[in-house]
TORPA-4810 file (N, C-alpha, C, O; in nm, 3 decimals):
<nodes>
NODE_1_0.086_-0.119_-0.002_0.001_0.000_0.000_0.088_0.126_0.000_0.167_0.145_0.092_M
NODE_2_0.075_0.210_-0.098_0.154_0.329_-0.105_0.116_0.434_-0.004_-0.001_0.445_0.033_S
NODE_3_0.211_0.510_0.041_0.184_0.620_0.137_0.117_0.730_0.064_0.143_0.757_-0.053_A
NODE_4_0.020_0.799_0.146_-0.049_0.908_0.099_0.035_1.030_0.103_0.084_1.066_0.210_V
NODE_5_0.056_1.098_-0.012_0.135_1.219_-0.008_0.049_1.342_-0.007_-0.058_1.346_-0.068_T
NODE_6_0.095_1.444_0.064_0.020_1.570_0.074_0.060_1.656_-0.041_0.181_1.680_-0.053_T
NODE_7_-0.026_1.707_-0.127_0.005_1.796_-0.231_0.062_1.924_-0.181_0.015_1.971_-0.077_P
NODE_8_0.157_1.984_-0.243_0.213_2.109_-0.188_0.116_2.232_-0.203_0.034_2.240_-0.294_P
NODE_9_0.133_2.322_-0.110_0.062_2.447_-0.125_0.129_2.539_-0.216_0.251_2.549_-0.209_I
NODE_10_0.063_2.607_-0.301_0.127_2.708_-0.393_0.132_2.841_-0.302_0.033_2.885_-0.243_D
NODE_11_0.257_2.898_-0.298_0.287_3.024_-0.234_0.328_3.122_-0.331_0.436_3.110_-0.389_L
NODE_12_0.245_3.225_-0.353_0.272_3.330_-0.441_0.348_3.434_-0.350_0.294_3.481_-0.250_Y
NODE_13_0.473_3.467_-0.387_0.562_3.520_-0.286_0.661_3.621_-0.344_0.695_3.615_-0.462_Y
NODE_14_0.706_3.714_-0.262_0.813_3.799_-0.284_0.876_3.836_-0.155_0.810_3.821_-0.053_W
NODE_15_0.997_3.882_-0.149_1.068_3.908_-0.023_1.026_4.039_0.038_1.091_4.140_0.013_M
NODE_16_0.922_4.041_0.115_0.865_4.160_0.183_0.829_4.113_0.317_0.822_3.992_0.339_T
NODE_17_0.803_4.210_0.417_0.758_4.159_0.551_0.638_4.073_0.540_0.633_3.969_0.607_P
NODE_18_0.532_4.110_0.455_0.418_4.028_0.452_0.442_3.894_0.383_0.382_3.792_0.416_N
NODE_19_0.534_3.898_0.285_0.573_3.773_0.216_0.639_3.674_0.312_0.619_3.553_0.305_G
NODE_20_0.720_3.733_0.401_0.797_3.647_0.490_0.702_3.588_0.600_0.733_3.486_0.660_W
NODE_21_0.587_3.655_0.623_0.495_3.593_0.725_0.453_3.453_0.670_0.454_3.355_0.744_K
NODE_22_0.416_3.447_0.544_0.369_3.320_0.485_0.478_3.220_0.473_0.452_3.103_0.498_A
NODE_23_0.603_3.258_0.435_0.706_3.159_0.423_0.750_3.107_0.552_0.779_2.987_0.564_S
NODE_24_0.758_3.195_0.654_0.792_3.153_0.793_0.690_3.046_0.844_0.728_2.941_0.895_I
NODE_25_0.556_3.080_0.826_0.451_3.000_0.877_0.458_2.859_0.808_0.447_2.757_0.875_M
NODE_26_0.476_2.856_0.675_0.480_2.733_0.612_0.598_2.641_0.657_0.586_2.519_0.673_L
NODE_27_0.714_2.712_0.678_0.832_2.643_0.731_0.810_2.592_0.866_0.837_2.476_0.896_E
NODE_28_0.760_2.676_0.947_0.737_2.641_1.092_0.636_2.523_1.103_0.652_2.436_1.189_E
NODE_29_0.538_2.522_1.020_0.436_2.410_1.024_0.489_2.287_0.952_0.426_2.182_0.962_C
NODE_30_0.597_2.292_0.884_0.652_2.180_0.810_0.563_2.139_0.700_0.560_2.021_0.668_G
NODE_31_0.489_2.227_0.638_0.401_2.196_0.521_0.482_2.202_0.390_0.569_2.288_0.373_L
NODE_32_0.450_2.106_0.298_0.509_2.113_0.170_0.449_2.234_0.089_0.329_2.260_0.094_P
NODE_33_0.531_2.298_0.022_0.485_2.410_-0.065_0.568_2.425_-0.185_0.679_2.373_-0.196_Y
NODE_34_0.508_2.501_-0.280_0.579_2.533_-0.402_0.577_2.687_-0.411_0.470_2.748_-0.411_R
NODE_35_0.697_2.749_-0.418_0.702_2.893_-0.411_0.686_2.940_-0.569_0.751_2.888_-0.659_M
NODE_36_0.603_3.035_-0.586_0.576_3.099_-0.722_0.619_3.246_-0.706_0.547_3.324_-0.645_I
NODE_37_0.728_3.280_-0.757_0.781_3.423_-0.732_0.695_3.521_-0.815_0.665_3.501_-0.933_P
NODE_38_0.661_3.629_-0.741_0.582_3.741_-0.804_0.674_3.867_-0.783_0.672_3.928_-0.676_I
NODE_39_0.750_3.902_-0.883_0.846_4.016_-0.877_0.773_4.143_-0.868_0.746_4.202_-0.973_N
NODE_40_0.736_4.193_-0.750_0.662_4.316_-0.742_0.746_4.436_-0.786_0.688_4.539_-0.818_I
NODE_41_0.875_4.429_-0.788_0.959_4.540_-0.844_0.939_4.554_-0.996_0.964_4.662_-1.049_G
NODE_42_0.897_4.455_-1.064_0.875_4.462_-1.208_0.727_4.455_-1.236_0.690_4.430_-1.351_K
NODE_43_0.640_4.475_-1.142_0.493_4.486_-1.164_0.420_4.360_-1.184_0.308_4.360_-1.234_G
NODE_44_0.483_4.247_-1.146_0.424_4.117_-1.166_0.286_4.101_-1.095_0.205_4.019_-1.137_A
NODE_45_0.262_4.181_-0.987_0.142_4.169_-0.914_0.026_4.221_-0.991_-0.088_4.198_-0.951_Q
NODE_46_0.048_4.292_-1.103_-0.057_4.336_-1.186_-0.084_4.247_-1.303_-0.177_4.278_-1.378_G
NODE_47_-0.014_4.140_-1.325_-0.033_4.057_-1.440_-0.165_3.983_-1.430_-0.204_3.936_-1.323_A
NODE_48_-0.233_3.973_-1.545_-0.372_3.906_-1.543_-0.366_3.769_-1.475_-0.458_3.734_-1.400_P
NODE_49_-0.258_3.689_-1.500_-0.248_3.557_-1.435_-0.251_3.567_-1.281_-0.321_3.489_-1.217_E
NODE_50_-0.179_3.657_-1.225_-0.182_3.674_-1.080_-0.312_3.734_-1.031_-0.361_3.695_-0.925_F
NODE_51_-0.366_3.822_-1.100_-0.492_3.883_-1.057_-0.609_3.781_-1.060_-0.706_3.793_-0.986_L
NODE_52_-0.596_3.682_-1.147_-0.691_3.571_-1.145_-0.695_3.497_-1.017_-0.798_3.445_-0.975_A
NODE_53_-0.582_3.494_-0.957_-0.569_3.421_-0.825_-0.594_3.519_-0.705_-0.654_3.483_-0.604_V
NODE_54_-0.545_3.641_-0.722_-0.557_3.740_-0.612_-0.612_3.866_-0.667_-0.535_3.947_-0.719_A
NODE_55_-0.742_3.888_-0.659_-0.800_4.003_-0.722_-0.748_4.140_-0.668_-0.757_4.243_-0.734_P
NODE_56_-0.694_4.132_-0.545_-0.648_4.253_-0.475_-0.507_4.290_-0.524_-0.460_4.401_-0.498_H
NODE_57_-0.439_4.199_-0.594_-0.313_4.223_-0.659_-0.195_4.248_-0.553_-0.110_4.336_-0.570_G
NODE_58_-0.197_4.167_-0.447_-0.087_4.177_-0.345_-0.044_4.045_-0.304_-0.126_3.953_-0.292_K
NODE_59_0.086_4.029_-0.282_0.136_3.911_-0.223_0.136_3.921_-0.065_0.136_4.032_-0.012_I
NODE_60_0.137_3.809_0.007_0.130_3.678_-0.031_-0.001_3.623_-0.061_-0.102_3.681_-0.020_P
NODE_61_-0.008_3.510_-0.133_-0.131_3.439_-0.151_-0.091_3.291_-0.141_0.019_3.253_-0.181_V
NODE_62_-0.177_3.210_-0.089_-0.158_3.061_-0.096_-0.280_2.999_-0.158_-0.393_3.046_-0.147_I
NODE_63_-0.249_2.888_-0.223_-0.359_2.805_-0.281_-0.332_2.668_-0.227_-0.233_2.603_-0.262_V
NODE_64_-0.425_2.621_-0.138_-0.414_2.490_-0.078_-0.501_2.394_-0.143_-0.623_2.402_-0.128_D
NODE_65_-0.444_2.296_-0.218_-0.524_2.201_-0.288_-0.603_2.108_-0.198_-0.697_2.041_-0.241_P
NODE_66_-0.561_2.105_-0.066_-0.626_2.014_0.030_-0.686_2.111_0.134_-0.642_2.113_0.248_D
NODE_67_-0.789_2.192_0.093_-0.851_2.280_0.180_-0.965_2.219_0.259_-0.972_2.096_0.270_G
NODE_68_-1.054_2.301_0.314_-1.160_2.246_0.395_-1.242_2.146_0.307_-1.268_2.174_0.190_P
NODE_69_-1.282_2.031_0.364_-1.349_1.936_0.292_-1.278_1.873_0.179_-1.339_1.811_0.092_G
NODE_70_-1.149_1.887_0.179_-1.062_1.824_0.079_-1.069_1.908_-0.054_-1.014_1.863_-0.155_G
NODE_71_-1.131_2.019_-0.057_-1.139_2.096_-0.184_-1.043_2.214_-0.177_-1.020_2.269_-0.069_E
NODE_72_-0.986_2.255_-0.291_-0.889_2.369_-0.296_-0.950_2.488_-0.238_-1.072_2.506_-0.240_P
NODE_73_-0.861_2.575_-0.185_-0.893_2.703_-0.132_-0.782_2.803_-0.153_-0.664_2.774_-0.134_I
NODE_74_-0.823_2.920_-0.192_-0.731_3.030_-0.209_-0.742_3.124_-0.085_-0.853_3.159_-0.044_T
NODE_75_-0.630_3.164_-0.028_-0.632_3.257_0.081_-0.532_3.365_0.059_-0.416_3.339_0.027_V
NODE_76_-0.580_3.490_0.076_-0.490_3.605_0.065_-0.513_3.693_0.189_-0.597_3.663_0.273_Y
NODE_77_-0.439_3.798_0.197_-0.415_3.878_0.315_-0.327_3.793_0.413_-0.367_3.686_0.458_E
NODE_78_-0.211_3.847_0.442_-0.107_3.769_0.511_-0.154_3.719_0.652_-0.121_3.606_0.689_S
NODE_79_-0.225_3.797_0.729_-0.267_3.752_0.858_-0.383_3.654_0.846_-0.399_3.572_0.937_N
NODE_80_-0.464_3.654_0.744_-0.569_3.554_0.729_-0.494_3.422_0.687_-0.539_3.314_0.726_A
NODE_81_-0.387_3.426_0.612_-0.309_3.304_0.577_-0.258_3.250_0.716_-0.276_3.131_0.740_I
NODE_82_-0.202_3.325_0.801_-0.150_3.279_0.930_-0.263_3.209_1.002_-0.245_3.096_1.047_L
NODE_83_-0.381_3.271_1.014_-0.485_3.208_1.080_-0.531_3.078_1.029_-0.553_2.984_1.105_Q
NODE_84_-0.547_3.073_0.894_-0.592_2.956_0.821_-0.491_2.843_0.848_-0.532_2.734_0.888_Y
NODE_85_-0.362_2.865_0.828_-0.261_2.759_0.852_-0.258_2.717_0.990_-0.240_2.599_1.021_L
NODE_86_-0.277_2.817_1.082_-0.281_2.779_1.226_-0.398_2.684_1.256_-0.381_2.583_1.326_G
NODE_87_-0.517_2.717_1.201_-0.630_2.624_1.223_-0.614_2.489_1.152_-0.655_2.385_1.204_R
NODE_88_-0.556_2.493_1.036_-0.534_2.372_0.957_-0.438_2.275_1.026_-0.457_2.154_1.017_K
NODE_89_-0.336_2.327_1.096_-0.233_2.241_1.150_-0.241_2.223_1.296_-0.181_2.132_1.353_T
NODE_90_-0.323_2.316_1.363_-0.326_2.318_1.516_-0.204_2.371_1.573_-0.177_2.346_1.690_G
NODE_91_-0.124_2.446_1.497_0.007_2.495_1.543_0.006_2.653_1.553_-0.039_2.723_1.462_L
NODE_92_0.059_2.705_1.666_0.084_2.847_1.681_-0.042_2.933_1.679_-0.031_3.055_1.670_F
NODE_93_-0.156_2.878_1.687_-0.288_2.954_1.700_-0.372_2.870_1.791_-0.430_2.770_1.748_Y
NODE_94_-0.380_2.912_1.921_-0.438_2.828_2.024_-0.592_2.812_1.999_-0.658_2.900_1.944_P
NODE_95_-0.643_2.695_2.042_-0.782_2.668_2.017_-0.864_2.727_2.144_-0.980_2.763_2.130_A
NODE_96_-0.801_2.734_2.260_-0.863_2.788_2.382_-0.899_2.933_2.355_-0.816_3.008_2.304_E
NODE_97_-1.023_2.976_2.390_-1.070_3.102_2.346_-0.994_3.218_2.406_-0.960_3.309_2.330_E
NODE_98_-0.964_3.223_2.534_-0.889_3.337_2.592_-0.748_3.350_2.525_-0.701_3.459_2.493_R
NODE_99_-0.686_3.233_2.507_-0.550_3.240_2.443_-0.558_3.285_2.299_-0.469_3.355_2.252_A
NODE_100_-0.664_3.246_2.227_-0.685_3.287_2.083_-0.720_3.428_2.078_-0.678_3.495_1.984_R
NODE_101_-0.795_3.485_2.174_-0.829_3.626_2.170_-0.701_3.713_2.195_-0.683_3.820_2.135_I
NODE_102_-0.615_3.661_2.285_-0.481_3.732_2.307_-0.402_3.741_2.179_-0.345_3.846_2.148_A
NODE_103_-0.398_3.632_2.103_-0.330_3.630_1.972_-0.391_3.721_1.877_-0.321_3.796_1.809_V
NODE_104_-0.524_3.718_1.869_-0.594_3.795_1.772_-0.577_3.950_1.800_-0.566_4.032_1.709_D
NODE_105_-0.577_3.980_1.929_-0.549_4.125_1.961_-0.432_4.184_1.898_-0.437_4.291_1.836_I
NODE_106_-0.313_4.106_1.915_-0.192_4.150_1.864_-0.178_4.132_1.707_-0.106_4.205_1.638_W
NODE_107_-0.250_4.030_1.659_-0.258_4.024_1.516_-0.321_4.139_1.452_-0.268_4.192_1.354_L
NODE_108_-0.435_4.183_1.505_-0.498_4.301_1.456_-0.420_4.430_1.479_-0.424_4.522_1.397_F
NODE_109_-0.350_4.435_1.591_-0.265_4.546_1.626_-0.156_4.560_1.510_-0.128_4.669_1.459_W
NODE_110_-0.101_4.447_1.475_-0.005_4.451_1.362_-0.067_4.499_1.233_-0.010_4.585_1.166_Q
NODE_111_-0.180_4.448_1.198_-0.250_4.479_1.073_-0.294_4.620_1.063_-0.285_4.679_0.955_A
NODE_112_-0.343_4.681_1.176_-0.398_4.807_1.182_-0.298_4.917_1.214_-0.317_5.032_1.177_A
NODE_113_-0.195_4.881_1.283_-0.101_4.989_1.336_0.041_4.960_1.300_0.100_5.039_1.226_N
NODE_114_0.099_4.859_1.344_0.247_4.830_1.329_0.278_4.825_1.183_0.365_4.902_1.142_F
NODE_115_0.216_4.743_1.099_0.251_4.726_0.955_0.232_4.856_0.878_0.325_4.905_0.814_G
NODE_116_0.111_4.911_0.883_0.092_5.038_0.806_0.174_5.150_0.848_0.215_5.225_0.760_P
NODE_117_0.203_5.173_0.971_0.285_5.282_1.018_0.429_5.258_0.973_0.496_5.347_0.920_T
NODE_118_0.471_5.143_0.994_0.619_5.119_0.962_0.636_5.117_0.807_0.743_5.148_0.756_L
NODE_119_0.532_5.081_0.736_0.536_5.083_0.589_0.545_5.228_0.537_0.614_5.256_0.439_G
NODE_120_0.474_5.319_0.605_0.481_5.460_0.569_0.618_5.519_0.602_0.672_5.603_0.531_Q
NODE_121_0.670_5.470_0.716_0.808_5.514_0.755_0.909_5.469_0.650_0.992_5.549_0.607_T
NODE_122_0.904_5.343_0.610_0.991_5.299_0.501_0.980_5.390_0.382_1.080_5.435_0.327_H
NODE_123_0.850_5.419_0.340_0.831_5.499_0.219_0.891_5.635_0.224_0.962_5.677_0.132_H
NODE_124_0.860_5.706_0.337_0.909_5.846_0.338_1.061_5.857_0.375_1.124_5.956_0.337_F
NODE_125_1.115_5.767_0.441_1.255_5.765_0.469_1.341_5.713_0.359_1.454_5.760_0.344_R
NODE_126_1.296_5.620_0.283_1.379_5.547_0.183_1.331_5.562_0.039_1.415_5.582_-0.049_I
NODE_127_1.202_5.553_0.011_1.156_5.540_-0.122_1.097_5.665_-0.188_1.094_5.674_-0.311_Y
NODE_128_1.053_5.759_-0.109_0.984_5.875_-0.162_1.086_5.955_-0.253_1.203_5.975_-0.219_A
NODE_129_1.034_5.996_-0.367_1.110_6.068_-0.461_1.151_6.213_-0.408_1.256_6.269_-0.441_S
NODE_130_1.058_6.264_-0.324_1.081_6.387_-0.261_1.083_6.375_-0.109_0.983_6.334_-0.049_E
NODE_131_1.191_6.408_-0.048_1.202_6.401_0.104_1.123_6.509_0.167_1.144_6.628_0.145_K
NODE_132_1.026_6.462_0.248_0.935_6.561_0.316_0.970_6.545_0.466_0.932_6.445_0.528_I
NODE_133_1.042_6.643_0.523_1.091_6.626_0.664_0.974_6.602_0.758_0.984_6.518_0.848_P
NODE_134_0.863_6.673_0.739_0.745_6.663_0.831_0.704_6.510_0.832_0.691_6.450_0.939_Y
NODE_135_0.683_6.451_0.713_0.640_6.315_0.697_0.738_6.220_0.764_0.699_6.133_0.842_A
NODE_136_0.868_6.240_0.732_0.971_6.153_0.793_0.970_6.158_0.949_0.979_6.056_1.017_V
NODE_137_0.960_6.277_0.999_0.963_6.295_1.142_0.833_6.240_1.209_0.837_6.182_1.317_E
NODE_138_0.720_6.261_1.140_0.593_6.214_1.200_0.582_6.066_1.209_0.541_6.009_1.310_R
NODE_139_0.624_5.998_1.093_0.612_5.855_1.095_0.719_5.784_1.169_0.697_5.675_1.220_F
NODE_140_0.840_5.845_1.177_0.947_5.788_1.252_0.909_5.799_1.406_0.939_5.709_1.484_T
NODE_141_0.845_5.906_1.443_0.810_5.920_1.587_0.691_5.827_1.619_0.685_5.768_1.728_A
NODE_142_0.603_5.815_1.529_0.487_5.716_1.547_0.536_5.573_1.557_0.482_5.493_1.634_A
NODE_143_0.641_5.541_1.479_0.702_5.413_1.484_0.765_5.383_1.621_0.755_5.274_1.676_T
NODE_144_0.830_5.488_1.671_0.896_5.471_1.800_0.790_5.438_1.915_0.811_5.354_2.003_A
NODE_145_0.678_5.509_1.904_0.567_5.472_2.002_0.519_5.331_1.996_0.496_5.266_2.098_K
NODE_146_0.504_5.283_1.873_0.460_5.148_1.856_0.570_5.042_1.908_0.536_4.940_1.967_L
NODE_147_0.697_5.073_1.885_0.796_4.989_1.945_0.797_4.993_2.092_0.828_4.891_2.154_Y
NODE_148_0.764_5.109_2.158_0.754_5.119_2.295_0.642_5.032_2.351_0.659_4.964_2.452_A
NODE_149_0.528_5.034_2.283_0.425_4.945_2.315_0.458_4.799_2.312_0.428_4.724_2.404_T
NODE_150_0.521_4.760_2.205_0.567_4.625_2.192_0.669_4.588_2.299_0.665_4.479_2.356_L
NODE_151_0.760_4.681_2.325_0.865_4.659_2.422_0.802_4.627_2.568_0.845_4.537_2.640_D
NODE_152_0.701_4.708_2.598_0.635_4.694_2.727_0.568_4.558_2.737_0.571_4.494_2.842_A
NODE_153_0.503_4.512_2.620_0.440_4.389_2.628_0.540_4.265_2.639_0.512_4.163_2.703_Q
NODE_154_0.653_4.284_2.574_0.758_4.185_2.582_0.842_4.191_2.702_0.927_4.105_2.723_L
NODE_155_0.821_4.292_2.782_0.871_4.295_2.918_0.791_4.213_3.017_0.839_4.167_3.120_G
NODE_156_0.664_4.198_2.976_0.578_4.120_3.068_0.568_3.970_3.027_0.535_3.884_3.108_R
NODE_157_0.597_3.943_2.901_0.577_3.808_2.854_0.690_3.774_2.754_0.740_3.864_2.686_H
NODE_158_0.732_3.645_2.744_0.841_3.608_2.651_0.798_3.618_2.507_0.883_3.629_2.418_P
NODE_159_0.675_3.614_2.480_0.626_3.618_2.338_0.517_3.730_2.337_0.467_3.777_2.439_H
NODE_160_0.486_3.769_2.211_0.392_3.884_2.192_0.261_3.864_2.258_0.209_3.955_2.321_V
NODE_161_0.205_3.745_2.246_0.068_3.724_2.300_0.067_3.654_2.427_-0.041_3.614_2.472_A
NODE_162_0.180_3.634_2.491_0.184_3.562_2.619_0.303_3.473_2.633_0.415_3.508_2.595_G
NODE_163_0.277_3.350_2.693_0.385_3.265_2.724_0.427_3.178_2.599_0.539_3.127_2.593_E
NODE_164_0.337_3.163_2.505_0.359_3.068_2.392_0.394_3.144_2.265_0.341_3.253_2.241_A
NODE_165_0.484_3.087_2.184_0.511_3.136_2.048_0.385_3.120_1.968_0.320_3.016_1.980_Y
NODE_166_0.346_3.216_1.886_0.222_3.215_1.816_0.238_3.293_1.683_0.342_3.352_1.653_S
NODE_167_0.124_3.289_1.604_0.124_3.361_1.482_0.134_3.516_1.504_0.166_3.592_1.412_I
NODE_168_0.106_3.557_1.626_0.123_3.702_1.655_0.277_3.738_1.647_0.312_3.847_1.600_A
NODE_169_0.367_3.646_1.693_0.512_3.671_1.672_0.541_3.666_1.521_0.612_3.754_1.471_D
NODE_170_0.492_3.573_1.451_0.519_3.561_1.315_0.478_3.678_1.237_0.545_3.717_1.142_I
NODE_171_0.364_3.740_1.275_0.314_3.857_1.198_0.391_3.976_1.226_0.403_4.058_1.135_A
NODE_172_0.447_3.998_1.344_0.515_4.117_1.390_0.670_4.118_1.352_0.726_4.219_1.310_I
NODE_173_0.729_4.005_1.369_0.871_3.986_1.346_0.934_4.043_1.222_1.033_4.116_1.228_L
NODE_174_0.870_4.006_1.101_0.930_4.057_0.976_0.936_4.206_0.960_1.022_4.256_0.888_P
NODE_175_0.849_4.277_1.025_0.843_4.424_1.035_0.949_4.470_1.136_1.029_4.558_1.103_W
NODE_176_0.953_4.412_1.258_1.037_4.461_1.362_1.181_4.436_1.332_1.265_4.511_1.383_A
NODE_177_1.221_4.333_1.250_1.363_4.313_1.226_1.423_4.423_1.139_1.545_4.432_1.124_K
NODE_178_1.340_4.506_1.082_1.387_4.611_0.990_1.397_4.746_1.061_1.382_4.851_0.998_M
NODE_179_1.421_4.743_1.193_1.416_4.862_1.279_1.518_4.970_1.226_1.492_5.090_1.238_W
NODE_180_1.628_4.930_1.171_1.730_5.037_1.125_1.667_5.113_1.016_1.676_5.236_1.016_E
NODE_181_1.602_5.049_0.920_1.536_5.122_0.808_1.430_5.217_0.857_1.392_5.309_0.784_R
NODE_182_1.380_5.198_0.977_1.273_5.279_1.027_1.327_5.394_1.118_1.252_5.469_1.180_Q
NODE_183_1.461_5.402_1.122_1.521_5.511_1.207_1.512_5.491_1.359_1.510_5.585_1.438_G
NODE_184_1.506_5.363_1.393_1.493_5.338_1.537_1.632_5.285_1.593_1.714_5.224_1.524_Q
NODE_185_1.647_5.316_1.725_1.757_5.266_1.805_1.706_5.140_1.882_1.630_5.152_1.979_D
NODE_186_1.745_5.029_1.842_1.689_4.903_1.918_1.733_4.904_2.065_1.665_4.848_2.151_I
NODE_187_1.845_4.967_2.091_1.891_4.971_2.231_1.782_5.041_2.320_1.777_5.018_2.441_A
NODE_188_1.702_5.119_2.263_1.595_5.187_2.343_1.480_5.094_2.369_1.390_5.125_2.448_A
NODE_189_1.482_4.979_2.303_1.367_4.882_2.316_1.432_4.743_2.344_1.416_4.652_2.263_F
NODE_190_1.504_4.726_2.454_1.577_4.603_2.490_1.497_4.475_2.476_1.547_4.374_2.425_P
NODE_191_1.371_4.478_2.522_1.295_4.365_2.521_1.260_4.318_2.372_1.255_4.199_2.341_N
NODE_192_1.238_4.416_2.289_1.209_4.392_2.148_1.338_4.336_2.089_1.332_4.239_2.013_V
NODE_193_1.456_4.393_2.121_1.578_4.345_2.056_1.613_4.198_2.101_1.656_4.118_2.018_G
NODE_194_1.593_4.162_2.232_1.615_4.034_2.272_1.513_3.932_2.209_1.548_3.821_2.170_A
NODE_195_1.396_3.975_2.202_1.288_3.887_2.129_1.323_3.866_1.989_1.311_3.752_1.943_W
NODE_196_1.367_3.966_1.914_1.405_3.946_1.769_1.519_3.843_1.765_1.513_3.752_1.682_I
NODE_197_1.621_3.852_1.850_1.728_3.757_1.848_1.679_3.615_1.875_1.728_3.520_1.813_D
NODE_198_1.584_3.598_1.964_1.537_3.469_1.999_1.454_3.405_1.878_1.466_3.287_1.845_R
NODE_199_1.373_3.493_1.820_1.285_3.449_1.708_1.376_3.415_1.586_1.353_3.313_1.521_M
NODE_200_1.475_3.494_1.555_1.564_3.469_1.443_1.652_3.342_1.465_1.717_3.294_1.372_K
NODE_201_1.654_3.293_1.585_1.733_3.167_1.606_1.649_3.045_1.582_1.702_2.933_1.588_A
NODE_202_1.515_3.061_1.553_1.436_2.942_1.528_1.464_2.895_1.387_1.464_2.978_1.296_R
NODE_203_1.487_2.767_1.363_1.518_2.714_1.227_1.415_2.749_1.124_1.448_2.787_1.012_P
NODE_204_1.287_2.737_1.161_1.181_2.765_1.065_1.177_2.905_1.021_1.150_2.936_0.905_G
NODE_205_1.207_2.999_1.121_1.208_3.142_1.094_1.326_3.172_0.997_1.311_3.248_0.901_V
NODE_206_1.443_3.110_1.025_1.559_3.133_0.936_1.525_3.088_0.792_1.554_3.157_0.695_L
NODE_207_1.463_2.971_0.782_1.432_2.917_0.647_1.337_3.011_0.575_1.350_3.038_0.455_R
NODE_208_1.244_3.056_0.649_1.140_3.146_0.590_1.199_3.280_0.541_1.161_3.332_0.437_G
NODE_209_1.288_3.329_0.618_1.357_3.454_0.574_1.455_3.430_0.459_1.483_3.523_0.383_F
NODE_210_1.505_3.315_0.446_1.611_3.286_0.344_1.542_3.240_0.213_1.613_3.211_0.116_R
NODE_211_1.411_3.232_0.206_1.344_3.189_0.085_1.362_3.305_-0.017_1.302_3.412_-0.002_L
NODE_212_1.446_3.281_-0.120_1.479_3.392_-0.214_1.456_3.341_-0.358_1.527_3.254_-0.407_K
NODE_213_1.357_3.399_-0.421_1.345_3.358_-0.564_1.445_3.421_-0.650_1.491_3.533_-0.629_P
NODE_214_1.475_3.347_-0.745_1.570_3.407_-0.855_1.486_3.502_-0.940_1.389_3.460_-1.002_D
NODE_215_1.522_3.629_-0.942_1.443_3.719_-1.018_1.423_3.683_-1.168_1.327_3.726_-1.233_P
NODE_216_1.520_3.601_-1.220_1.519_3.555_-1.361_1.447_3.428_-1.378_1.427_3.382_-1.490_D
NODE_217_1.405_3.368_-1.267_1.331_3.238_-1.273_1.190_3.259_-1.320_1.124_3.350_-1.270_E
NODE_218_1.141_3.182_-1.411_1.002_3.198_-1.457_0.903_3.156_-1.355_0.926_3.054_-1.290_P
NODE_219_0.795_3.224_-1.333_0.690_3.182_-1.231_0.656_3.039_-1.239_0.636_2.982_-1.346_P
NODE_220_0.649_2.983_-1.122_0.603_2.838_-1.119_0.714_2.742_-1.105_0.686_2.623_-1.090_G
NODE_221_0.849_2.782_-1.109_0.954_2.687_-1.104_1.022_2.679_-0.973_1.092_2.582_-0.946_T
NODE_222_1.004_2.784_-0.884_1.063_2.785_-0.756_0.987_2.683_-0.664_0.865_2.666_-0.677_G
NODE_223_1.060_2.616_-0.572_0.995_2.520_-0.485_1.070_2.495_-0.353_1.192_2.508_-0.346_S
NODE_224_0.994_2.460_-0.248_1.050_2.408_-0.137_0.951_2.300_-0.087_0.910_2.304_0.029_R
NODE_225_0.914_2.205_-0.173_0.820_2.102_-0.152_0.886_1.991_-0.079_0.821_1.890_-0.049_A
</nodes>
């Protein structure tokens, strides 16, 4: 009798904080997947083939051929991917209601506050064609306040949502590890700095961060199945 093989999940991916969330989660869960590079620097997110999978035109996206009821499912929005894979595997997303609420609070904090603010900080500090001092100062200061909030939480608990490693850590880490680009002094947030070091020592996290598509590789040929 032949062993049942699990079909790989398709991961539409590029090397961004949100892309890393999905690659880290897949690696941490030990799920087979096939990486499909979407070179956002060349506008591949606007290609009709990608928009047919992801109408919102953003990475990451996963297509799980073994979704609920054994039917394929497409999931986009990075934190929705984390929640889906957490429920699918029973890993890093607790089933107990109070513990899950604690994770969801920080997951939504990341989606509504940490990610958007840090994204604007990256833009105005690094990518904007015109340097606007007011915008740089405003978003750099707002970013510092968010780091202070995170630092206080990590002073009370070893992980973002409490005692256990969770998808809240996975959601926040890819943004926090880029503190230098955001004009922050990590020494001012020692609990965050120590947490980043602990998280980056996890083998699954390292593999997720190291997933690097070849920009010249045609879509569909990258893999970590």
